[in-house]
C-alpha positions in Angstrom: 62.1 92.3 155.4 58.5 91.9 156.5 55.6 93.6 154.8 55.8 97.4 155.2 52.5 99.3 155.3 52.0 102.0 152.6 52.5 105.6 153.7 50.4 108.5 152.5 52.1 111.2 150.4 53.8 113.7 152.7 55.4 117.1 152.3 58.9 117.9 153.6 57.6 119.1 157.0 55.5 116.0 157.5 58.5 113.8 156.6 60.5 115.6 159.2 57.8 115.0 161.8 57.7 111.3 160.8 61.5 111.2 161.1 61.3 112.5 164.6 58.6 110.0 165.5 60.8 107.1 164.1 63.8 108.4 166.1 61.8 108.3 169.3 60.6 104.7 168.5 64.2 103.3 168.7 66.6 105.9 170.0 69.2 103.4 171.1 69.8 102.1 167.6 70.0 105.5 166.0 72.2 106.8 168.8 74.6 103.9 168.3 74.8 104.5 164.6 75.4 108.2 165.3 78.4 107.7 167.6 79.9 104.6 166.1 79.6 105.2 162.4 78.7 108.8 161.5 80.8 110.8 164.0 84.2 109.4 162.8 83.3 110.4 159.2 82.1 113.8 160.3 85.3 114.4 162.3 87.4 113.6 159.2 85.4 115.7 156.9 85.3 118.8 159.2 88.8 118.8 160.6 90.4 117.7 157.3 92.8 115.7 159.5 93.9 113.7 156.5 94.5 116.6 154.3 97.7 118.2 153.2 97.0 122.0 153.2 99.5 122.4 150.3 97.3 120.3 148.1 94.2 122.4 149.0 96.0 125.6 148.3 97.5 124.3 145.0 94.1 123.2 143.7 92.5 126.4 144.8 95.1 128.5 142.9 94.6 126.4 139.8 90.9 126.9 139.9 91.3 130.7 140.5 93.7 130.9 137.5 91.3 128.9 135.4 88.4 131.2 136.2 90.5 134.4 135.6 91.8 133.2 132.3 88.2 132.4 131.3 87.3 136.0 131.7 85.9 136.2 135.2 87.0 139.1 137.4 89.2 138.3 140.5 86.9 139.0 143.4 86.9 137.8 147.1 83.7 135.8 146.3 85.5 133.9 143.5 88.5 133.3 145.7 86.4 131.9 148.6 84.3 129.8 146.2 87.4 128.3 144.6 89.0 127.5 148.0 85.7 126.0 149.2 85.4 123.9 146.1 89.0 122.8 146.3 88.6 121.8 150.0 85.5 119.8 149.2 87.2 117.9 146.4 90.3 117.1 148.4 88.3 116.1 151.5 86.1 113.8 149.4 89.2 112.2 147.9 91.2 111.8 151.0 88.3 110.7 153.2 87.0 108.3 150.5 88.0 105.2 152.6 85.8 106.5 155.4 83.0 107.4 153.1 82.8 104.0 151.3 83.1 102.0 154.6 81.6 103.8 157.6 79.3 106.2 155.9 77.9 103.6 153.5 77.4 101.3 156.5 75.7 104.0 158.5 73.3 105.0 155.7 72.5 101.3 155.1 71.8 100.6 158.8 69.6 103.7 159.0 67.5 102.6 156.0 67.3 99.1 157.4 66.3 100.4 160.9 63.6 102.6 159.5 62.2 99.6 157.5 62.3 97.5 160.6 60.2 100.1 162.5 57.6 100.2 159.7 57.5 96.4 159.5 56.9 96.2 163.3 60.1 94.2 164.1 63.0 94.9 166.3 66.3 96.0 164.8 68.9 93.3 165.4 72.5 94.1 164.6 73.4 90.4 163.9 70.5 90.2 161.4 71.5 93.5 159.7 75.1 92.5 159.4 74.1 89.2 157.8 71.9 91.1 155.3 74.6 93.7 154.7 77.2 91.0 154.1 75.0 89.5 151.5 74.1 92.8 149.9 77.5 94.5 150.3 78.5 94.3 146.7 75.1 95.7 145.6 75.3 98.6 148.0 78.9 99.5 147.2 78.3 99.3 143.5 75.4 101.7 143.9 77.5 104.1 146.0 80.2 104.1 143.3 77.6 104.9 140.6 76.3 107.8 142.7 79.8 109.1 143.1 80.2 108.9 139.3 76.9 110.7 138.7 77.9 113.5 141.2 81.4 113.8 139.7 80.0 113.9 136.2 77.7 116.7 137.2 80.5 118.7 138.7 82.8 118.2 135.7 80.0 119.1 133.3 79.5 122.3 135.2 83.2 123.3 135.1 83.4 122.6 131.4 80.2 124.5 130.7 81.3 127.5 132.8 84.7 127.7 131.0 82.9 127.5 127.6 80.4 130.2 128.4 83.0 132.5 129.9 85.4 132.0 127.1 82.6 132.6 124.5 81.7 136.0 126.0 85.4 136.9 126.4 86.0 136.2 122.7 83.1 138.5 121.9 85.1 141.2 123.7 82.7 141.6 126.7 84.4 143.0 129.8 84.8 140.8 132.9 82.0 142.8 134.7 79.5 141.5 132.0 80.9 137.9 131.8 79.9 137.5 135.5 76.2 137.4 134.6 76.2 134.4 132.2 78.6 132.7 134.7 76.0 133.3 137.5 73.3 131.9 135.3 75.4 128.8 134.6 75.9 128.4 138.3 72.2 128.6 138.9 71.5 125.9 136.3 74.2 123.8 137.9 72.7 124.2 141.4 69.3 123.0 140.2 70.9 120.0 138.3 73.2 119.2 141.3 70.2 119.3 143.7 68.2 116.9 141.5 71.3 114.6 141.3 71.8 114.4 145.0 68.1 113.7 145.6 68.2 110.8 143.1 71.4 109.5 144.5 70.2 109.5 148.1 67.0 107.6 147.1 69.1 105.1 145.1 71.2 104.4 148.2 68.0 103.4 150.1 66.8 101.3 147.1 70.1 99.4 147.1 69.5 98.4 150.7 65.8 97.6 150.6 65.4 96.3 147.0 67.3 94.0 144.6 68.3 96.9 142.3 71.8 98.2 142.3 74.1 100.5 140.3 72.6 102.4 137.5 69.4 100.3 137.8 68.9 101.7 141.3 69.4 105.2 139.8 66.8 104.5 137.2 64.5 103.1 139.8 65.0 106.2 141.9 64.1 108.5 138.9 60.9 106.5 138.4 60.0 106.6 142.1 60.6 110.3 142.5 58.2 111.4 139.7 55.6 113.7 141.2 57.6 114.1 144.5 60.6 116.1 143.2 59.7 119.2 145.0 59.5 117.3 148.4 62.9 115.8 147.7 64.5 119.2 146.8 63.1 120.7 150.0 64.7 117.8 152.0 68.0 118.4 150.3 67.8 122.1 150.8 67.1 121.9 154.5 70.0 119.3 155.0 72.4 121.4 152.9 71.6 124.5 154.9 72.1 122.7 158.2 75.4 121.1 157.1 76.7 124.4 155.7 75.9 126.2 159.0 77.8 123.7 161.0 80.8 123.7 158.6 80.9 127.5 158.8 80.8 127.4 162.6 83.6 124.8 162.6 85.7 126.9 160.2 85.2 130.1 162.3 85.3 128.7 165.9 87.7 125.8 165.6 90.0 126.1 162.6 90.5 129.8 162.7 91.7 131.3 165.9 89.6 134.5 165.8 89.1 135.0 169.5 90.6 134.3 172.9 93.4 131.8 173.4 91.6 129.0 171.6 90.9 126.9 174.8 87.2 126.6 173.9 88.2 124.5 170.9 88.4 121.5 173.3 84.7 121.4 173.7 83.4 123.3 170.7 85.1 121.0 168.2 83.5 117.7 169.5 80.1 119.5 169.9 80.1 120.8 166.3 81.2 117.3 165.0 78.2 115.9 167.0 75.9 118.5 165.4 77.1 117.7 161.9 76.7 114.0 162.6 73.1 114.6 163.8 72.2 116.4 160.6 73.6 113.6 158.5 71.6 111.1 160.6 68.3 113.1 160.2 69.0 113.4 156.4 69.5 109.7 156.1 66.3 109.0 158.0 64.4 111.5 155.9 65.7 109.8 152.8 64.4 106.5 154.0 61.0 107.9 154.9 60.9 109.7 151.5 61.5 106.4 149.8 58.5 104.7 151.5 56.2 107.7 150.6 57.5 107.6 147.0 56.9 103.9 146.8 53.4 104.2 148.1 52.6 107.0 145.7 54.0 104.9 142.8 51.8 101.9 143.8 48.7 104.1 144.0 49.4 105.5 140.6 49.9 102.0 139.2 46.7 100.8 140.9 44.7 103.7 139.5 46.1 103.1 136.0 45.1 99.5 136.2 41.6 100.3 137.3 41.2 102.8 134.5 42.4 100.1 132.0 39.9 97.6 133.4 37.1 100.1 133.2 38.0 100.9 129.6 38.1 97.2 128.7 34.8 96.7 130.4 33.2 99.5 128.6 34.5 98.3 125.2 33.2 94.8 125.9 29.9 96.2 126.9 29.7 98.1 123.7 30.4 94.9 121.8 
């Protein structure tokens, strides 16, 4: 990759504007990535075509039973939350072949295409495939490490939730009171989960554009994101809201026959899959732009520190 100019620090809105500018610079490349790589993954995740509904229901019942035995009251919110969590877990497991192949390839190509635009060179699919073939092991290893980090965060949350709820139940608190520490635990998990996703997204870009991989890419991501955490969290929040809205629309308009004879599913389903894919594309592009802004900020901090050390050494030599 040729030299990429340093970018000034940007907030989340400026990164979104920069993403739109990059999208307009090479719409053919990003459109091809959207239709060929991202849309099949989005269709699998949304439609749950590879899922056995019995597995989803069985896991949801086990989660509900686990929450109730821990002291939480059985409410409609808890039921919906367990069903959503079960669906997400089963979908991630059953669609894992698509995620580790097409989605990883899509995110890698997006990062490479953004870097090409900043370097002032044309994106060539043959050149990218050659680079990807050489860096495939590094990219997949990093993806597996990010999956492990996200899974560990989820498992830690479930364990902590059970421990907290059981502790309050042992102290003879009623379920109506146990809800509050459970909500506090969920809030802490949400913050930790958001930070984890931001770090993992940045690590995926690092694995494509740098030599780091695996846990070294995660550590590199943590170092780069210092001072830019709020921007990364806003990017994650906007993407999460967009994806959740599309998922809700797909659940209501396509999966659940809540109106008419369902004939509109023929065009609403593909349209929502396309919308979901577009949000994933924009999120991947924003992660790549965020990487370049973080790298520039890190270089500036290092340069300022070096200048301060040189000034300090010069002052000490002058005193001598």
